[in-house]
N, C-alpha and C positions, 0 to 999 in steps of 0.2 A: 231113518224115520222121516215121514213127511212133515211139512210145516205144521199141519193141523195136529199131528201126534206130538210134536215138540211142545206146542202151546198147551195141549191137553195135559202133558206130563208135568209142565210147570204149574199149571192150575191145580192138578191133583195134589201136589205137595202141600199147597196152602189152603185146601178145602174151598176152592172156587170151581164152580161147574160152568161148562159152556152151554148156554141156552137153558140154564136152570131157572128155578122159580124163586130163589132166595134173593134178598135185596142186593147182596154183594156179588151175585153171579153175572157173568158176561152174557149179553144177548147179541149174538152175531147176526148181522143183516147182510153181510157180503162175505162170501167164502174167501175172497182174496185177502181178507184181513190177516189170515194166518201167515201167508207168504210175506206180507208187508212187515209184520212184527218180527219174524225170524230174520229177514234180510236187513232190516233197518233199525231194529231195537227200539230205543226210546222214541226216536223220531217216527218210526213206523206205527207204534202204538198210539202216540198222540195225534199224528196226522190222520190216521184212519178214524179216530174218534171225532176229530173236527169235521171230517167228511161224512159223518153219519153212518159209518160202516159197522159200528157196534155201539151198544149202550149199556148202562148199568145204573139202576135206581139209586144205589148208594156207592158213589165213587170213592168216598173216603174209606168205607169198609172194605171195598175191593183193593184199594192200594195199600191199606194197612196189612192186608194178608200178602199181597204180591211182593211188597218190599222186604218181607221176611224170607222169601224164597232163596235157597242156596243155588238153585239152578238158573235163575234169571240173570245172574251175574255174567254168564257166558254170552248172553245176547243183548244185554242192556246197551252196550256201546258198539253194536254192530253197524256196519254200513260205511260206504265210501265217504258220504258227506260228513259223518261223525269223525272219521279218521282224518280227513283233510282239515277240519276245524281244529282238531287237537294238534296236528302238526303246525298249523298256522299260529296257534297260541304259544307253542313251544319256541318257534323260531322268530316271531315278530312281536312287537308291542302293539296289541290291537286296541289299546286305549291311549293313543296320542290325544292331545287337546282337541284337534279337529274331529277325530273319530268319536271322542267322548260326547261332543255336542250332537253329532248325528245320532248316536245311540240314545241320547236323552230324548230326542225328538220321537224316536220309535215307541216310547212308552209314556214318559211323563208329560208330553205335550198332546196326548191323545184327545182328552176332553175334560176340562175342569168340571163341567156339569156332572159327568159320570163319576169322577172322583169325589165330588161333594156328596153325592147320593150314597156312594159306597162307604166312604170313610166317616161321615158324620161331621158334627161341628168342630171337632178337634183338628180335622184335616191331618191326622197322624197316619202315615202309611208304613208303620212299623209295629212290632209286637206290643200289645197292651200289657198291663200288669193287673191280673185278676185276683190277687191275694185277698182283697176285701171288696171286690167289685162284682156287681151282678149284670151290668150292661156294658156294651162296647164303649160308650162315652165315658162312663166312670173309670173303666180300665185304662183308657188312653190318658185321661187327666191324672190318674194315679201314677202312670208311667212318667208323665211330665214332672210330677212333683218328686218322684223318686230320683230322677236325674238332677233336679235342682238341689235336693238335700245332699246327694252324693258330692255335688260340686261345692257345697257350702256357700251358696250364693249370698252376697251381702249387698244392701242398697248402694247404688252408685258404682258397682263394679262393671267392668266392660267384658262382654262375652262374644267370642267368635263362634258362629254356628256354621260348620262346614258341611254343605249339603242340606240346606235349610228347608227344602221342599216348598210347601205352600205357606210356610211361616207359622205353623201352629205352635211349635215349641218356642220360637222367638217371641211370639205374642204372649204366651203364658209366662215366660221368664220376665218380660218387661212389666206385665200387669201384676203378677203375684209377688215378684221379688225385687221390683224397682231397680232393675239393672239396664244398662245400655247394650244393645245387641247389634252386631253386624252379621248378616246372613249371606252365605254364598250359595249360588246355584248356577248351573249352566243351561237350565231349561227356561226359555223365555216365557212360556205360558205360566210356569210356576212363579217366576219373578214378578210378572204383571199381576198375578192373583195375590201374591204375598203383599205387594204394595197396597192394594185395596183392602185386604184382610186386616192389615196392621195399621191402617190409617190413624194418625194422631198418637201412635205409640212411639216409644223411644227406641225405634228400630230402623236400621238402614239395610237395604238389600242390594247386593252387588251381583251382577250377571258376569260371572268370572270363574274360570277353572282354578282349582286350588293351587295348581303349579304356577299360576300367573299372579297370585295374590300377594300384595305387599302390605304388611301391617303398618309400616311407616306412613303409607298414603291414607290410612284410616285411623289416625290418632295414636299410633305407636303400639307397643306390646299389650296384649290382653291379659286380664286377670285369670280368666277361665276360657277353655275351649271345649266345644262339644261337637261330636259328629255321630249322627244317628242314622243307621241304615244306608250309609253312603259308600263305605269302603268295599262293599260287595260289588260295586260298579267300577272300581279303580283298576282292577287287573293286578295279578301278582307281581308283575315287573315294576309296578308303581307304588307298592305299599310303603317302601322306604321314603319316597318323595312326599307322601302324605304325612308321615311322622316328622319329616324335616320341616314341612310347612308349619305343623303344630309347634314344634320346638322353637323355630325362629320367630313365631308370632306370639309367644307367651312369655310373660315376665318370670323372674326367678320365684320359685315356690308356687307357681301357678299349677292348676290342675287341668288335665285333659281327660274327658270321659269319651270313650269309644264304645258305641253300641253297634254290634254287628252280629249277623248270622254267622255261626261257626261250623266248620266242617270237621268230621272225625278224622279225615285223611287229607294229606297234602296233594293238591292237584293243580294243573295249569289251566283247566277249562271246566265249565259247568256242564250239567246235564244237557245233552244235545237239543232236546225239544225246548227246554226253558230258554236256552241261549239263543235259539233261532227265532222263537215266537214271542218271548216275554221280555227278557233282559239281554239284548245282544251284547256280547263281549264280557258279560258279568262272570264272576267266579267267587265262590265262598272261601274265605281264608281259613287256614288251619291255625292252631295255636303255635305250631312250629314256625309258620310263616310270619305271624305277628311278632313272635319273640325275636326272630332273626332281623326283622325290619326295624324294630324299635331299639335293638341293642346299641348301647353307648349313647343313645339320644335321650330316651325317656324311660326311667325305671317303672316297672309295673308294681302297684301297691295293693290292688284289690281286683278280684274277679268274682262276678256274680252271674250264674247261669239261670236265665229266666225262660228258657226254651219251651217249657211245659205250657207257658201262657200263650204261645203263638197259635196252637190249634184252635182254641175258642175264638181268638181274634180273626183268623182266616175264615172260620165258619160264619162268623157274624158278617164279615165282608161279603161272603158268597150269598148270604140271604139278602143283604142290602142290594147287591148287584142284580140278583134275580128280580127283586121287587122293582128296581129302577127300569130294568129292561122291559118288563111287562107293562109298566105304566107309560113308558115313553113311546110305545108303539113304533111307528116308522118315522120318528122325529128326525128332522133334517140334520141336526147337530150330533146325532148319535155316531160314535166312532165305528169305522170299518176299514181295516187296513189289510185284512187277509180274506179275500174272496167275498162271499155274501155276508149279510148281517147275521144269519144263522150260524155261519162258520165262526164269526167273531164271538158270538154268544157262547158257543160250545168251547171254543178255545179258552175263553176267560174263565168259564166255570171249571173246566179241566185244570187249569193253572191253580186256582184257589184251593181246589179240593185235593190235588195231588200234593201240594205243599202242606196242607193241614195233616195229611197222612204221614209225610216225612217227619214232621215234628213229633207227631204222636208216637212213632216207633223209635225215636231217638237217633235217627240217621244224621240229623243236623240240630243245631242248638242256637240259642241267642245269648251272647255274652255281653255284659257290661263291664268294661275294664277301666280302671282308674290309673292314669299315669301322672307323674309329677315331674316338674322341671327342678332338678336338685332335690333338696329335702322337702318332705311333706310339711304343710303348715302346722304349727304347734297345736296339739290337741286334736288333730284330725282323727275321726273314727269312721269305720265302715258303716254304711247305712243299708237297711233292708226295709 
C-alpha cells in the first residue's frame, strides 16, 4: 500500500475523511504529508501540522477519533529519531540536574506574559477541579483547596512545595491556611515571578533541584509536602530520588500529596512529538513505577483520579492562548523557539488540543496520591 492508502485506511477505521467537509476531517495541503506520517509517526504528524501541510477545524474531535484506532499503533512510534530517543532514555539518565535545568528553560522560561494570559490569576499549570466550577479560575482555586484539605493543613505548619511553578499554590496555602511554605523550582523565570507574585506572604522560594535540597538548611523537617505536576519531568530513573527527598524532608506522621499525570502503561519515554517540542525528557509515570519507587519509603493511603477534569482545563487554556496570540500581534516579547511565529502558534495549539483529546479518551489520567511517613495522623479521612 502507498503511504496515502495507509493513512486513508487508518482514517476510515475511525470515521475521519481526507479533505472532507466535517469539522474533524483532515484537510491536506501538501501530498508529502502522507509519507511523513507513515515514516515518522507521531513526529511526522505533528511536524507536518506545524509546517502547515494539513489542517483540521476541530483538532480535539480529530484526535479523539484517531486515538481510538487500532491500526495507528503500528505507526505511532515509527522513525529513526523516535527509536534513538527511546534507546537513549533506556540506556542513560536524561534528567541529570544540569540537563533538568536546560529542559526547564525550553518550556517554563518561555514567557511569563504568555503563561499569565493562558493560565489566569491562579497561575496554575495543572489540571483544575471542575466538580462545582464553571470557569477556569474557579476550577483552579477549587483544586488548590482540595489539595489543602487533603493535606489537612493547620495554621503554623510548614509545607514544602516541590516544583512550585510560579507560586500560585504556595500563595494560596499561605493566604488561606496560614502556613509557612518553601517552594522549589529549577526555572529562574518562575522563581523570579514567584518572588514578586507572593511578595509579603509567608513564602520562601529556592532555585534548587529537588536532589540538591536540604531540609535542615531551611528550618528542619516539614509537616506536609506537596508536588503538583512535577514528577512528569523527573524521568523514570529518578522517581525513587524524589520519594527519598520527600521522606527525608518530612517529619513523622507527615503527609505527602503527589499530583501527577498517570499512564496506563509503563514506559521509558514520552510521545516523541511532545518530548521533542513541548516537554523535553519528560515521561508520564505508571502506577507500577510509582509503587516500586515509593516501596519501603512512604506507604500510599489514598488515590483519587481527577483526569476527567483535564480536558476542560486544556480547552480553556487553548482558548486563552488563542486570544493572547491574536491580541499580542507581533509583540517583541512573544515567544518563538521553533521556526516562525506561526509555527510556534500551531505547535502550541496542537499541543493543548492533542492533550485534551488524550484525557477525553482515557489514555492518560490525573492522580492525586496521599502518602504518609509512618502512621497516618489520628482521625485522617480521605477528602473529595
